[in-house]
N, C-alpha and C positions, 0 to 999 in steps of 0.2 A: 464297339466300346473301345476308346483308346485307353490302353492301360500298360503300354509297353515302358520297360525301364528306361529307354532312352528319352523319353519325353521330358522336355527341358521345363524347369520350375523357377520362376522369378518372383521374389516378394517384394512388392513396390509399396512404400510408405506414402500415402497422400494426406495433406492436411485439406479437410473439408470443413468449410464455415458452417456453424450451427450443429456439426455432426461429430466433432471431435476428430480422434486419428481412427481410421478405418484400414485394415490390411486387406489388399486385394492380391490374390494370387493370379498373376499373369500366366496364361496357358493352363491354368488349373480351373475347377469348377468354382464360381462364386457361389458362397453359401447364400440360400435363400432367405435365412433369418440372420440378421446383423449380430444377433448374440451368440450364434454358433461360431466356433473357432474354426478356421481354415487349416488344411494340412500345411506342414511346414517341413522343410529340408531336415533330414538327419543331421544332427551335428556330430562331427568326429569324436570318437571315444577312446580315451587312452587306455592301453592295456594296463590292467591292474599289476600292482608289484606284488610279488609272493611274499607270504609271511616268512620265508626262509626254511620253513619245516618241510620234511617229506616223509613218504611212507613205502613200504614196499607194496607193489602194485597187486597183489593176491593176499586174501585173508590168511592170518596166521594159521599154519597146520593145514593148510589146503594144498600144498605144492611141494614139490622136490625139484632141486636143479638137475636137469636132465643133461645140460650142454652148457659149460661154463663160457666165458669170455675168452678169447685168443685163437691161436691157430687152430685149423680144423679142416680135415680132408684136403690138405693141399691149398687152402686159402685161409682166410682170417674171419672168425666169428664176431662180428661187432657188438653183439650184445649176449645176453644170458637167456638160456631157454628154462622156463618154469613149467614142468608138468603138473597138470591139474585135471580134474574132471570136466568134461565139457559142459558149459554153462557156468562154471564157477566165476563170480564177478570179478572184473578188472576194475582196479581202483586207480583213479589219478594219483600219480606220486607227489604231485605238487600242485599248489594253486597255479593257474595260467589260462591261456587261451589256446582254443584249438585251432592249429594251422593246417591240418589235413585230416579228413576222415573219410574213409571209403576204400575203393580198389586200389591196389598197389602191386605192381610187379614182385613176384615171389612169395608176397605176404597174403595173398588172397585179399584181405583187407587190412588196413592199417589205421592207427590214430597218431597224430603227432601232436603234441602239446608243447608250446613255447611259454616259458616261465620267465620273467624279470625277476631276478633274485638280487639279493644284496651284492654279490660279486660278478654279476652280468647275466646275460641270456644263457638259459639252459633249455634244451629241448629234451623230451622224453618220448621214446617211440614204442608203440605197442602193436604187435602183429599176429596174424593168423586167425582173426575173426570171420565167422561167416557173416553174410550180409545182414542177418537178423541180430547180430551180435555187436554191431556199431551202434552205440545208443547215444552219441553226440553228433553235432554238425558243425562244420567249419565256422569259426568266429564265436562259437559258445565259450562261455567263462565257466571254468571249472575250479573244483577246489579239492585240495589234499583229502584223499579217503572217499571221494564220490565215485561212486559207480559210472564207468563211462562206457563199460563194454562187457563181453562175455567170452569166456575161453572158448576156442575152436580150433580146428584143423585145416584150415583153408589153405590154398595155395601149396608151397613146397614144404610140406610139414608130414612128420611121420609120427602120427598121433597127437591127441588134444595137448596143447601147450601154449603158454604166452612166451612169445619172443620179445625181450625187453631191452631197450637201448637208452644210453644216456650221453647227450652231447653238449657239453659246454662250449659256447659260442654259437650254438644253434645249429639244427639239422639242415636248414636251408641257408644258412649266413656263413659258411665256411668254418664251422667247428669241428671238433674231433671227437669220436667215440670214445669213450672210456669204460673201464670195468665197472658195471652198474652196482654191483653189491657192496663193495668196499666204499663206494661213493655215498651211497645211500646210509650205510651204518654210520658214517661220519656226520650225518645231517639228523638233527633232533626231530622227532615225531611230535605230531600234534596231540595234546591233551592226553598223553598216555606215555609210560615209559617203555612199552613195547615197540618193535618196530613197524606194526601195523595198527591202524586205528580200526578197532574191532566193531563189527555191526552186531551188536549184543541185543538181548531182549529187552533190556533196560534202555538202550538207545532207542529202539522201536517204540517202546511205550512213551518217552519223552516226545518223540516225533508225531506220534498219534495225538497226544494231548496238545502239542504246539498247532497241528494241523486244524484240531477241532476249534482252538482259539481263534486261529486266523478265519476260519469260516463263519465264525458266529457274529456277523455284522449286519444291521439291518436298520429300519427306520427311515430310509431315504426315499426321495421323489425322484422320478426320471423325468427329464425335460430336455429340451435342445441344449440349454446352458449347462455345460458339465457342473455337477454338483461338488461340493467341497466339504459337506457336514460328515462328521463321524469318519475322519480320515485315518484308516490304518495304514496308508502307504507312506513310507518314510520320504519326506518331501526331498526333491533332487536326486532320487535314488534311480530315477529312470530318465531317458531322454525327454526333454521339457515338452516336445510335441505329442509325446504318449500320455503325459501325466493326465490332463483333465479328461481325455477319453476312457482311461482305465478307471477312474474315479466314477464316471457316468455308468460305464459297463457294468461294474460291480454293484451298482445301486438297484438292478433290476431284479435281484432276489435276495432275502435276508442272509441265506446261507454262504453266499459267494463272497470271497475277499478279493479286495485289490491287490494284495501282495501275492496271492496265487495267480491271479491274472498277468500280473508283471513278471512273475517266474515263468509262466507258459510263454509268454511272448519272447523272453530271453532265451528259452530252451528251444522254441520253435524257429525263430528267424534271427535272434540276436538283435531284435529291434530293426530289423531291415524291412523296410516297406515294400521293397522290390524283389524280395525273396523268391526264387524259384527253386523247387527241390527236383532231383531226378525223377522222383515218383510222379511229380505233375502238380505237386501242393504250391500254392501261391499266397503271395502277400505276407504281411508281418504275423498273422495268426495261422499261415500256412493251411488254408482251407483246400481241400479237394474240389474241383469244379462242380462235382455232384452234389457235395455236401452244401458248397456256397450256393447253389442254385435253389436248395430248400431252406437255407437258414440265414442268407445274407439279407441285410437290413440297411436302410438308409440313415446311417448314423448321425449325420450333420444336418439332415432336413434339406439338402440342396436338391431333391428330386431325382438323384441318381444313385445306384447302388454298385460300388466299385470295390472289388477284393483287394486292389492296391491302395485304395484311401486309408489312411489311419484311422479316420472316425469310423468309417463304415465297417472296417474289419474287427476293430476292437470292441465295439458295441455289439455285432454279429457274434463275437466270441463270447461276450457275456451273455447275450441272449440264448446262445446255443448250450452254454454251460449250465445256465438255470432251467432249460428243459431237460437235460441230462439229471440234474439235482432231482427234479420232480420225478423222473422215472426211477432213480435210484431210492428215493424215499418211499415211493409206492412198492417196490420191490422188497425194501426192508419190511415194511408194514404188513406185506402178505407172505413173508417167511421165503420168498424166492431168492433173497440176497442175503449174505451174511458179511459183516465188516464194517468199517468206518465209512462215513457218507463221503468225506472228501477224497478217499482213495477210491471209492467205488466210482463216482462221476469221473474222476480222473481215469480210471480204467477205461470208461465208456467213450471219452473223448480220444483216448489212443486207439483202442481196438474195436470200438463199437458198443453200441447199446446192447444190441441182441447177443453178441458174443459173451459179454458180461453176465446177460441174464442166464444165458444157457450154461455158464460155468458156475453160476451161483456165487459169484463173487469176482474178485480182481482177475483178470485174464492172466493165466499161469505162462506167459510166453516171456522171454527175456527181456524184450523191449518194454513191454507194459509194464513188468515187475520193476524195472529200473526207473521208469516214468514216473509211477506212483510214489516211488520212493524219493526220487530226486526234486520233483516240484515242490512239496512241503518243506524240504531243506533249503531249496534256493529262496522260497518265500520268505524265509527269516531274515534275508539280507535285505528285502525291500520292505519289511514291516516297520511302522514306526515303534520306537522300544517300549511305549505304553501298551502295545498290543501283542509283544512276545511272550 
C-alpha cells in the first residue's frame, strides 16, 4: 500500500460534457462512486492570534517559587522554577500553537508554545515533564488555562517542579528570556481576577453538561455522500477537506458529536493527514497499526482502506468511537463503569477499552485525565453556537 508522505497529489479540473465538473485526483485513488468526495491537500492554516490574556502555568495554591529568574551557580537561570507535587497540571500560559513537545537537553522533556500577541511573538517554555506528562503535540493549538502537561522531575532537576520561561520575540526566533513572574502579573488573566484560571467543581459541571449536549446528536443516515443534516459542526471551523467526512463519521451513532470528532483530530494530528507519531501512530486520526487493522474502513467507497486517506481515517475514527460508545453504555448499564458517557469513551479511545473497564471509569493516568478534559473543551470551538 503506497501511503508515504512524499506521494505527490495534483487536483485537475476537467470539464466533461453531460457530466458537469468532475474532480480527479492525479496520483490519488479515484473514488468508485462519483458522489464521494476525493481527498484534497490540506490548506495552510494561519496561527491564531492570542487574546492577549495570560495565566500562571500552575493552579493557584499548588506551587512555591523554588528558584527565581537570574544569576544562579555561576550561570544564569533563564526561567523560574515552580515546585509542585508530581502530576500537578501544567496549564498553557497563553493561547498559542505548540512549537515543540518532547525530549530536550537538560529538561528531560519540554513544551514550547508560540503565541502571536498584540505586541508580537512570545514563546513560553515548560520543562522537566516525564514522557507521560507531555499531553500535547507539535502544531497543536492550545488555549490559556488548558492543561498541556503534568509536573515531573525529568532531566537536570532536583525534585518535582516546573521550569517556566517567557521569551518575547520567540524562543526559536531570536528573542530574549525575561523574568516570567512580573511579566505574567502585568497581563490580564481570562474570566477571573485571580492570576490563574481555576479548574473548579463548577467548571467541571459546566464542562460535563456541555459534553452531554455535544454528544446528543442523532437521526442521520450514513451513505457515501457526506451528510449535512442536523449540523452541530461550526461551518468553516475545520479544514474544508475534513468537514464533510466529519459530518459523515458522526452520523454513525446518535451519541457521537461532530464537534468532538473535530476536537480529536485537532488534538491527535492538527488535521495533518500525513502525521506520524514517534510511537508509530499514523494518519490524521493517529491510528496505531494494530488498531487500524481491526477498525479501518473504506470511508469513500473506492475499494481501498488507507490510514492516510482523510475519508477512510475520519470515518474509521467515527466507527471506532461508536464501538467504544456501545461498550461504555453497556458498562454503565451493568454497573461496571461510573461516570459521564463522553468522558468514558474518550478514556477508552486514549488508554483502551479494557483498561477503562478494569478501572471502573476514566483511566487515572495524567495523559488520559488531560485528554478527557481537553477534548470536550476544544469541541466548544468547533460547535455551532446553537449546539453549545
